[in-house]
N, C-alpha and C positions, 0 to 999 in steps of 0.2 A: 731241411730248408724248403720253403714253398716255391712253386714255379714262379710266382710273382716276384719274390725276393731275389731268386737266382737270375731272373731277367734283368732286374734293376742293377744288380752287381755287375752283370755282363756289360750292360750299356755304359756304366760308369767307368769301366776299365778299358773300353774300346776307344781308340783314337780315330777320329773322323776328320775329313777335310770338307769344309763347306764350299760349295760351288753354286753358281747360278745354273738353272736347268739348261739354259742355252749353251753352256760349256760342255755338257755331257750328252746332249741329244740333238738330232736334227728334226725340225718340225716342218712337215710338208702339208700342203693343202691339196685336197682331192680335185678332180676335174669334172666339169659339168657332164652329166649324163641325161639325155633327153628322156622325158617320161615314156615316150613310145617304145623305148628300149627296155623298159622294165616290164616284168611279167610275174606270174605266180609260180612259174615252172622253170625258171632259168637255172643254170648250173651254180651261180655264185651270188651270195647276198650283196646288195648294194646299200651302203650306209651313207646317210646324209645328216642333216640336223635331226636329232631324235635319240631316244634311248635304245632303239632297236633298228634293224634294217628296214628300208622302205619298200623293198621288193627284191626281185632277182633279175639277173642279167646273164648273158652267155659269155661275157668277158670279165677279166679281173685285172686290176692294176697294182695289187699288193698281195704278198704272200701271207700265209697263216701265221698265227702267234704274233700278232701285232697290236699295239696300243693305239686306240683312236680316241679323239675328243670331239664332241659335238661343237661345231663352230657357230651355228646360227639357229635361231628359233627359241622357243620357250625353254628348251633343255640345253641351251648353249653352256658348255662347261662339264657336261656329263661325260664320265670316263668309261670306256668299254675296252674289252680285250677279245679280239677275233681269233678263233681257233681254226678257221678255214681261210682259203684264198677268198678275196673279196674285192669289190669295187668301191673305192672312196670317191664319193660325189663332192660337189663344190662346197657344201657346208660341213665338211668333215676334215679335221686335222689328223694327220698320221704322225705318230711319235716313233722315231728310230734312234734308240740309244747307241752310244759309242761303246760297244761291248767290251772293249779293252779296259774301260773305266767302270762301267756300271751295268748290272744285270738287267735284262729286259723286264722280268717280273718284279724286281725290286723297284724299278721306276713305276711300274703299274700300281703297286700297292701304295707307294708314296703319293702318286697323283690321286688315288682314291681317297687318301687321307685329306687331300686338299680340294676335293671336289666341290664341297659347299662354298669354299672361298672363291673358286672359279665361277660358279654359277652366280655368285653375288657381284661379279665383276662385269656382268653383261652391260652393254651400252647400246644406245640407239632408240629413237622414239618410235620407229615402226617395228620391223622385225629385229629383236634383240640379237646381238652378236658378241663374240669374244675376240679381243685383239690378241695377236701372237705374243706381244710383250707381256701380257698378263700371265702367260704360261712360262715364257722363257726367263723371266726375272725371278721366278720362285727360287729360293735357296734350298738346296737339297744336301743332306749329309751323306758323305761318301766314306763308308768304312771299308776295310779290306774285303776283297771279294769272298773270302771264306765266311766272313760274318754276314755278308749279303746273302750268301747261299743258305745259311742257317735261318735267317729271318724269312726268306722266301719259302723255305721248306715248312716252317711252322704255319705261316699264313695260308699257303696253298692247301695245307691239310684241311683248314676250315672252309675254304672256298670250294674244294672238291666235295666235301661232305654236304655242303649246302646245295651244290649242283646235283648230287645224287638224290637228295631229298626232293628237290624241285622236279627232277625227272620222274621220280616216283609219284609225286603229286599230279603231274600231267597225265601219267598213266591211269591213276585212280579216277581223275576227272572224266577221262574217256570211258572208263568202266562204269562210272556213275551214270553218264549220259546214255550209255547202251542199255543198262538195266532200267533206267527211268523211262526211256522210250518204249522198251519192250513191255514193261509193266503197265504203262498208261496208254498203250495203243489198243483201243477197243473198236470192234466192228458193231454196226447197228444190230446185228443178230445176237451179239453176245450180251449187251446191256442196253438199257434204255437211256437215251440222251434227253436231257431236260434243259430248258432255258434257265439261266441263273435266277431270274426273278421268281421261278417256281420253287426253287430249293434254297432260297436265301433272300436277303434284303440288301439293296444297294443304296447307300446313303451318301449324299454329296457333302463336301467339306464346307466350312463356314469362312466367309471373307475375313481376311486378316491384313492389317497394315503394320508397317514398321513402328508407327506411333503406339501400337498396342503392345509392343515388345516389353517385357518386364523380366526381372530376375526370378522367374518362376521355376518350378521343378519339372514341368511337363514340356517335352519337346514339341515344337511346332513343325509339322511335316507337310511339305507341299509337293515334293517330287519323288516321294516313296523311297528316298535314299537317306541323306543326312539331314538332321534338323536345321532349319533356317533361323530359328530363334527359340525362345522359351516363353511359357505362359503360366500364369498362376491358376489357370483353370484347364480342365480337359473336357473334350467332347466325344472321346472314344475310349472304351476300355474293354477288357476281355480279350478274346482271340478273334482276329479278323484279318482280311487281306486288304492291302492298300494299292491303289492304281493311280499313278501320277496322271494328272489331267492335261497339262500343257507344257510347252517348252521342249527342249531337246530330249528330255526323258519321258515325254508323253507316252503312256502305255506301259511304263516300267512297273513291274509287279513285285511286291514285297509282302512278307508275312510279319505280323506284329502280334505281340501278346503282352501289351503293357498300356498304361494310360498315356494318352497324348492328345494334342490339339491338332485336328486335321483341317487344312485349309484348301489349297488349290489341288485337290485330289478327291477321290471318292473311295469308300470302303465297302467291302462285301462281307456280310455277316450271314454265315450258313445256318440253315435250320438243322440243328444237331440231331434231330430224329431221322433225318434223311441223308445229310451230307456232312462228312468230316471236313473241317476247315482246312486242315493241313493237306488232305487229299486234293481238295479244290485248288489249293495253292500250287502243289506240285504239277497238277495238270495244266494250269494256266502258264506256269513257268516253262513247262515243256514247249509251249506254243508262243513263247515270248517274241520270237522274230516275226511271226505272223501277226501278233497283236500290235507290234510297233507299226506295221503296215496299215493299221486301221486309222492312223492319224489323218486329220483333215486340216484344211486351211493353208493359204499361200503365205500368210505372214507368220504368226506364232502358231506352230502346229498344236493340235489338241485332239483328244479322244472324247467321245461322248458316253455318258453313263447309260443312255438309252441303247447304245450298241451292245453294252454288256448285259443289259436286262434280257436280251434275246439270244445272247451267246450260249450255245448249247454245250453241256458238260456231261460226261458219262456218269451214271449213278448205279454202280454195282451195290451189293449188300454192304452194310456198315462193317461187317466182319471182314470182308475182302478189302474195303477201303483202309481199315486199320492195319491189316497185314501189309499192304503196299506201303503205307506210311512208315511202319516200323523198319522196313528194309531201306527205304530212301532216307530216313532220318540218320541211319548209321553211315551211309555214304556221305550225306551232307555234313555230318560232324567231322568225318575224316578229311574231307576235301575243302571245307569252308570255315570251320570253327577257328577263331583266333584264341580261344581259351583252352582248346584241346585239339588233338589231331595233328596232321602234318603242317598246316600253316603255323601253328604255335611252335612246333619243333624247328621249322625253317627260321622263324623270327628269332628264336633263342640262339641258333647257330650264327646268324648274322650279327647279333649283338656281341656274341663271344668273339667273332672275328674282329669286329670294330674295337673291342676292348684291347685285344692283344696287338692289333695293328697300331693303335695309338701309343701303346706302351713301347713296342719294339722300335718304332720310328721316332721316338721322342728322345733324341740324343741331347745331352746337356751342352748347348751351344757355347755357353760362356767358358766352360772348362777347356773345350777344345780350341777356342780362340786364344786362350792364354798360353797354350803350349807351342 
């Protein structure tokens, strides 16, 4: 018998009692913590509205292993589970299950199942928020605690594996940054630094309006990140670097190797006889924070192509450039690729968790109501 079928049979044979969440948990709201009490080096994380902590503080008001829900802001309804003592700020709900009835982690997984429903219940024209009633009125199935323990054990195995993979990914990213910085830190006496205009060509994007948007095959790129539209023509092809020109992403650097229509951005096309495009990309990406500081303007920030024409880049031999690129490509695949490497593995484990969570917590309500 397959695992899927055995789970289905288990659920069909289990008696559950349906209760409102308000009958089996206490829902408390955090207390306001002034910003000046937050720091980067406090002993305890402070949670407010958001998917993660907003800083650290030297005091805590709740113990470890606690469920919290974002109460306000764009992420209102997001479910989290704290494994350390923490401070719950004013835009944070704290969920305290009645443990004689329902297990803590069982409630957590059930709330995670309902997270999207909660985020869709946000209200308010200004800062969105989530009412307590939207949480407390949710109907939760309560099986025997032995069954709850089995469900928790299965789902926790998936979340623990995902956490281990995420921790490994974090370590690999640090390793990647270390080797990238070491490999791309050149002194003037080691190699010659040349302005980008001497080792490549910088091309400005072409103006584009929404009226020009068509159901074309070529992505329209403005901010060096995601396509803003599609076009039936392209104005860039081959291998090149894209730098966002204006807006919040001004100065953002990306690498492209496909046909696209470039608008509010400019591209760098290396002279292949002197400069490896991927090498230039890795060097510029290493200096991404400094490049963001090149933004100008008090209204909409922007960077200028002319500043990049004189931007100096190290030019070791092509053989050395290719060697560095080969090393960094391996790290990049491991830490960033969504088709292979750790990000893909983490994504698969998350989907596996969601699949079994949906199955394990999908008790047939009608059957149990009839009994």
